[in-house]
C-alpha positions in Angstrom: 142.7 140.1 131.2 141.4 136.8 130.0 141.0 138.1 126.5 144.6 139.4 126.5 145.9 136.0 127.7 143.8 134.3 125.0 145.3 136.4 122.2 148.8 135.7 123.5 148.4 132.0 122.9 149.6 132.2 119.3 151.7 135.3 119.8 154.0 133.9 122.5 155.5 131.1 120.2 156.1 133.7 117.5 157.8 136.1 120.0 159.9 133.3 121.2 161.3 132.8 117.7 162.0 136.5 117.4 163.8 136.7 120.8 166.0 133.7 119.9 167.1 135.1 116.5 170.1 137.0 117.9 171.2 134.1 120.1 174.0 132.0 118.4 173.2 128.4 117.6 176.1 127.3 119.7 174.2 128.4 122.9 172.0 125.3 122.6 171.3 125.0 126.3 170.0 128.6 126.5 167.8 128.1 123.4 166.3 124.9 124.8 165.6 126.6 128.0 163.8 129.5 126.3 161.7 127.3 124.1 160.8 125.1 127.1 159.8 128.1 129.2 157.7 129.4 126.3 155.9 126.1 125.7 155.3 125.8 129.5 153.9 129.3 129.8 151.5 128.7 126.9 150.4 125.4 128.5 149.7 127.0 131.8 147.8 129.9 130.1 145.6 127.5 128.1 144.9 125.3 131.1 143.8 128.4 133.0 141.6 129.6 130.1 140.1 126.1 129.8 139.1 126.3 133.4 137.6 129.7 132.8 135.5 128.4 129.9 134.3 125.5 132.1 133.3 127.9 134.9 131.5 130.2 132.4 129.7 127.4 130.6 126.4 128.2 132.4 126.4 131.9 131.5 125.4 133.5 128.1 128.1 134.4 125.7 128.4 137.6 123.8 125.6 138.4 121.4 128.2 138.9 118.6 129.1 135.2 119.0 125.5 133.9 118.7 124.5 131.1 117.8 128.0 129.9 118.9 128.9 130.1 122.6 132.3 131.8 122.2 134.4 133.2 125.0 137.3 135.7 124.7 135.8 137.0 121.4 138.0 139.6 119.7 137.0 141.4 116.4 139.5 143.9 114.9 139.5 145.1 111.3 142.5 143.5 109.6 142.7 143.4 105.8 140.1 146.1 105.0 140.6 145.8 101.2 139.4 142.2 101.5 136.9 142.9 104.2 138.8 140.4 106.5 138.9 140.9 110.2 141.0 139.5 113.0 138.3 137.4 114.7 139.3 134.9 117.4 137.4 133.2 120.2 136.9 129.8 121.7 134.0 127.5 122.9 134.4 124.2 124.6 135.7 122.3 121.5 138.2 125.0 120.6 139.6 125.4 124.1 140.1 121.6 124.4 141.9 121.4 121.1 144.1 124.3 122.2 144.8 122.5 125.4 145.7 119.3 123.4 148.0 121.4 121.2 149.7 123.0 124.2 150.4 119.6 125.8 151.8 118.1 122.6 154.0 121.1 121.8 155.3 121.1 125.4 156.0 117.4 125.1 157.6 117.8 121.6 160.0 120.4 122.9 161.1 118.2 125.9 161.7 115.1 123.8 163.8 117.1 121.2 166.7 118.1 123.4 169.0 115.6 121.7 167.9 116.4 118.1 170.8 116.2 115.6 171.6 119.3 113.6 170.9 123.0 114.1 168.7 123.1 117.2 168.1 126.8 116.9 166.3 126.3 113.6 164.5 123.2 114.7 163.0 124.7 117.8 162.0 127.8 115.8 160.1 125.6 113.4 158.3 123.9 116.2 157.2 127.3 117.5 156.1 128.4 114.1 154.1 125.2 113.7 152.6 125.8 117.1 151.6 129.3 116.1 149.9 127.9 113.0 147.9 125.2 114.9 146.9 127.6 117.7 145.7 130.1 115.1 143.5 127.6 113.3 141.7 126.6 116.5 141.2 130.3 117.5 140.1 131.8 114.2 136.6 132.6 113.2 137.4 134.7 110.1 137.9 132.4 107.1 140.8 134.4 105.7 142.6 134.3 109.0 141.8 130.7 109.4 143.2 129.8 106.0 146.4 131.8 106.6 147.1 129.8 109.8 146.0 126.6 108.1 148.6 127.0 105.3 151.5 127.9 107.6 151.9 124.3 108.9 152.6 122.7 105.6 155.9 124.6 105.0 157.0 124.1 108.6 156.3 120.3 108.4 158.3 119.9 105.1 161.4 121.8 106.5 161.4 119.8 109.7 161.1 116.4 108.0 163.5 117.2 105.1 166.1 118.7 107.3 165.8 116.7 110.6 164.1 113.5 109.6 165.4 110.0 108.9 165.2 107.4 106.1 163.5 108.8 102.9 163.0 112.2 104.5 162.9 114.3 101.4 160.4 111.9 99.8 158.3 111.8 102.9 158.4 115.5 103.4 157.4 116.3 99.8 154.7 113.7 99.7 153.1 115.2 102.9 153.4 118.8 101.7 152.1 118.3 98.2 149.2 116.2 99.4 148.2 118.8 102.0 148.7 121.6 99.4 146.2 119.7 97.1 143.7 119.7 99.9 144.3 123.3 100.7 143.6 124.3 97.0 140.2 122.6 97.3 139.4 124.5 100.5 140.5 127.8 99.0 138.2 127.5 96.0 135.2 126.9 98.2 136.1 129.7 100.6 135.9 132.2 97.8 132.6 130.7 96.7 131.2 131.0 100.2 132.1 134.7 100.3 130.4 135.5 97.1 127.4 133.1 97.3 126.4 134.0 100.9 124.6 137.3 101.4 126.8 138.2 104.4 129.5 140.0 102.2 131.9 138.9 105.0 134.5 136.3 105.8 133.1 136.1 109.3 132.1 132.4 109.9 129.4 133.4 112.3 127.8 135.8 110.0 128.0 133.5 107.0 126.3 130.8 109.1 123.3 133.1 109.5 122.7 133.3 105.8 121.0 130.8 103.4 123.5 129.5 100.9 122.0 128.3 97.6 121.7 124.6 97.4 123.1 124.5 93.9 126.4 125.9 95.3 126.3 123.6 98.3 126.0 120.5 96.2 129.5 121.0 94.6 131.1 123.1 97.3 130.5 120.8 100.3 132.2 117.6 98.9 135.1 119.8 97.7 135.6 121.5 101.0 134.9 118.4 103.1 137.4 116.3 101.2 139.9 119.1 101.2 139.9 119.2 105.0 139.7 115.4 105.1 143.1 115.2 103.3 144.7 116.4 106.6 142.9 113.7 108.5 143.9 110.8 106.2 140.4 109.9 105.0 140.6 107.3 102.2 141.6 107.8 99.4 143.8 110.6 100.7 145.5 108.6 103.4 148.7 107.7 101.5 150.8 110.7 102.7 150.6 109.7 106.4 152.7 106.5 106.7 155.6 107.9 104.7 155.4 111.3 106.3 155.4 109.9 109.9 158.2 107.3 109.2 160.5 110.1 107.9 159.7 112.7 110.6 161.6 113.3 113.8 159.8 112.4 117.0 158.4 115.9 117.8 157.1 116.3 114.3 155.4 112.9 114.4 153.8 113.9 117.7 152.6 117.3 116.3 151.5 115.9 113.0 149.5 112.9 114.4 148.5 114.6 117.7 147.2 118.0 116.5 147.7 118.6 112.8 145.6 115.7 111.6 142.8 116.9 113.9 142.7 120.2 112.0 141.1 118.5 109.0 138.3 116.9 111.1 137.8 120.2 112.9 137.4 122.0 109.6 134.9 119.4 108.4 132.8 120.0 111.5 133.2 123.7 112.1 133.3 125.0 108.6 131.8 122.5 106.0 129.0 121.0 108.1 128.1 124.2 110.0 127.9 126.4 106.9 126.4 123.9 104.4 124.2 121.5 106.5 121.8 120.8 103.7 124.5 119.4 101.5 126.0 117.6 104.5 122.8 115.5 104.7 123.1 114.6 101.1 126.8 113.8 101.0 127.8 112.4 104.4 126.1 109.0 103.8 128.5 108.5 100.9 131.5 109.3 103.2 130.5 106.3 105.3 131.4 104.0 102.4 134.9 105.4 102.4 135.3 104.6 106.0 135.4 100.9 105.3 139.1 101.3 104.4 139.9 103.5 107.4 138.3 101.5 110.2 138.4 98.0 108.7 141.4 97.6 106.4 143.7 100.1 108.3 144.2 97.7 111.2 144.9 94.8 108.8 147.6 96.8 107.0 149.1 97.7 110.4 149.2 94.0 111.2 151.6 93.2 108.4 154.1 96.0 109.0 157.2 95.7 111.1 158.2 99.4 111.3 156.9 100.9 114.5 156.0 104.2 112.9 154.2 102.6 110.0 152.2 100.5 112.5 151.2 103.6 114.5 150.5 105.6 111.3 148.0 103.0 110.0 146.6 102.7 113.5 146.0 106.5 113.4 144.2 106.2 110.1 141.9 103.7 111.6 141.2 105.8 114.7 140.7 108.9 112.6 138.1 107.0 110.5 136.1 106.7 113.7 136.0 110.5 113.9 134.4 110.7 110.5 132.0 107.9 111.4 130.8 110.1 114.3 130.5 113.1 112.0 128.6 111.2 109.4 126.1 109.9 112.0 124.9 113.5 112.4 123.5 112.8 115.8 124.4 114.7 119.0 126.0 111.6 120.6 127.9 110.9 117.4 129.2 114.4 117.1 130.2 114.5 120.7 132.0 111.2 120.3 133.8 112.5 117.2 134.9 115.7 119.0 136.0 113.7 122.0 137.9 111.3 119.8 139.9 114.3 118.4 141.1 115.1 121.9 141.6 111.5 122.9 143.5 110.4 119.8 145.7 113.5 120.0 147.0 112.5 123.4 147.2 108.8 122.4 149.3 109.4 119.3 151.4 111.9 121.1 152.2 109.2 123.7 152.8 106.5 121.0 155.2 108.6 118.9 157.0 109.9 122.0 157.8 106.5 123.3 158.7 105.2 119.8 161.1 108.1 119.4 162.7 107.5 122.7 163.2 103.8 121.9 164.5 104.6 118.4 167.0 107.1 119.9 168.5 104.2 121.9 168.2 101.2 119.6 168.6 103.1 116.3 165.9 100.8 114.7 162.1 100.8 114.4 162.0 97.3 113.1 160.3 95.1 115.7 161.9 92.0 114.3 165.3 93.3 115.4 164.2 94.0 118.9 163.3 91.8 121.8 163.6 91.8 125.6 164.2 95.5 125.8 161.7 95.8 128.7 164.6 94.6 130.9 166.7 97.6 130.0 164.0 100.2 129.5 161.1 99.3 131.9 159.7 102.8 132.1 159.6 103.3 128.3 158.3 99.8 127.8 155.4 100.4 130.3 154.7 103.7 128.5 154.4 101.9 125.2 152.1 99.2 126.7 149.9 101.8 128.3 149.6 103.6 124.9 148.7 100.3 123.4 146.0 99.6 125.9 144.6 103.1 125.4 144.6 102.5 121.7 142.5 99.4 122.2 139.8 101.5 123.9 140.3 99.9 127.3 137.8 101.1 129.9 139.4 103.8 132.1 141.1 105.5 129.1 139.7 108.3 127.0 139.4 106.2 123.9 136.7 104.0 125.5 134.5 107.0 126.2 135.0 108.5 122.8 134.5 105.4 120.8 131.5 104.4 122.8 129.8 107.7 122.0 130.7 107.3 118.3 129.3 103.7 118.1 126.1 104.7 120.0 125.6 107.8 117.9 126.2 105.9 114.6 123.6 103.3 115.6 121.1 106.0 116.2 121.4 106.8 112.5 118.8 104.9 110.6 121.1 104.3 107.6 121.7 100.6 107.0 125.2 101.3 105.6 126.2 103.4 108.7 125.1 100.6 111.0 127.0 98.0 109.0 130.2 100.1 109.0 129.7 100.6 112.7 129.5 96.9 113.3 132.6 96.3 111.2 134.4 99.1 113.2 133.6 97.4 116.5 134.8 94.0 115.2 138.0 95.6 113.9 139.0 96.3 117.6 140.0 92.6 117.6 142.5 93.2 114.8 143.7 96.3 116.7 144.3 94.1 119.8 146.3 91.6 117.7 148.8 94.0 116.2 149.2 96.0 119.5 149.9 92.9 121.5 152.0 91.3 118.8 154.1 94.5 118.5 154.6 94.8 122.3 155.5 91.2 122.7 158.1 91.2 120.0 159.7 94.4 121.2 159.6 94.0 125.0 159.9 90.3 125.7 162.0 87.4 124.7 165.8 87.1 124.5 167.7 90.4 124.5 170.1 90.9 121.6 173.7 91.3 122.6 173.9 94.7 121.0 171.3 96.1 123.4 173.0 95.2 126.6 174.1 98.8 127.1 170.6 100.4 126.7 169.4 102.9 129.3 165.9 103.8 130.4 164.3 107.2 129.9 165.7 110.3 131.6 163.6 112.4 134.0 162.6 114.8 131.1 161.3 111.9 129.0 159.6 110.2 131.9 157.8 113.4 132.7 156.3 113.6 129.2 155.1 110.1 129.4 153.5 110.6 132.8 151.7 113.7 131.8 150.3 112.3 128.6 149.2 109.1 130.4 147.6 111.2 133.1 145.6 113.2 130.4 144.3 109.9 128.9 143.3 108.6 132.3 141.7 111.9 133.4 139.4 112.1 130.4 138.6 108.4 130.7 137.8 108.5 134.4 136.1 112.0 134.5 134.5 112.5 131.1 131.6 114.6 132.4 133.2 118.1 132.2 134.6 117.4 128.8 131.3 116.1 127.5 129.4 119.1 128.9 131.8 121.5 127.1 131.6 119.6 123.9 127.8 119.4 124.0 127.5 123.1 124.3 129.8 123.5 121.2 128.0 120.9 119.2 124.4 122.1 119.9 124.5 125.0 117.3 125.9 122.8 114.7 123.4 120.0 115.3 120.6 122.6 115.3 121.5 123.7 111.8 121.8 120.1 110.6 118.4 119.2 112.1 116.8 122.3 110.6 118.2 121.6 107.2 115.8 120.1 104.7 117.3 117.5 102.4 116.0 118.2 98.9 114.1 115.2 97.4 115.0 115.8 93.8 118.6 117.0 94.2 120.7 113.8 94.0 124.4 113.6 93.3 123.9 115.0 89.9 121.9 118.0 91.1 
């Protein structure tokens, strides 16, 4: 029964789209109800399955999943001419990312009830995007993984170009073309992995059991790692994020920052580092140098912007840089912190972009210099934004504090001088983060209220529910991190074991 429910996670959103096809677009209320019910059903299923994974964490998994501890493993022949199978499963990391996605999709549907334009198409695109992200976090066949990974780019473009604001066509094209560039790098290395490994399979688990030639790893690892890192805005591939977020409607910003940008970091860890650990030891110290922009300069750029979405986008670039710092540390604590930061940052940005979208819907501006005193008219939304700001600062009690603490500790355990210097700079940059968060909140929420905002209203029940649930998730992880850490440690152990066992060649430098 659990296996059936697990496989329905990505199927239900797709079925919802098919069910809604005959319904006329004029029946907006019915369509909203169906999509809300669908997103709610998937959320409940994922929460139940996450509970099942936690309860099973002390028992051995299927031998077919070894060395990974995968639950709900399903292996069915699919594209036999390409030797590709339908292989899905989940360990602690995967099920938590699926839960994150389910919460953000559910919240994105609820905050989109007033979207302008054809709501039937918009909600269908949300469900297709959800199908894509669910599939990525479930797949353990590289062909299946890539098919799901590619689906999201087209959905994102259509949603931004058709339902966005400002330079929406420019923002949508910039996002899509940049992600397509990253995908092309990933595809090239996936073909190489199939032919260079002795597994003669696209099964990620089977490929991991083979020894991949170091000559191949040395060029394939940076290509694959940076291809995935494009989605997570690692410098110098960060430039799509601010323009894409600023043009996107609220739900798309929530999904893009909350779950889509984690797909890249997940791919770096689950595919690149797991399959090519020897090259990871060679190349990841160089990645640390790129993080100086993400974790240090990102907050300073956010400080000079006045558009709420640009501020949040550069804040996300900074926080995502911490994920890569944890990955580059290559220590159990660092990898745990990076994985926990994926979950924490997903809820954080979901909350940020949800409150920004609600405020924009009422004020019709994201320029903080045009606001002031709106806390008097929108106290609930204002408090939601402030809580998101505190969580972004890494305030104790929120999930960000636990995640960032693990990353900093894990990075300091790395003997590399550069890694430790970047870690110190990242810790010091928290001060800059505090400045732009407090400055933004003060300009928006306090001071004299402009006359044009006298008629503002606070969030409705539906919007307040989204804020309460996302805040509760941030607090729950921050106050009770133990179960999450245990699940992630079990997922990280096989990856760290491969990295530890990998021998870094003495003579194979960057030039091979």
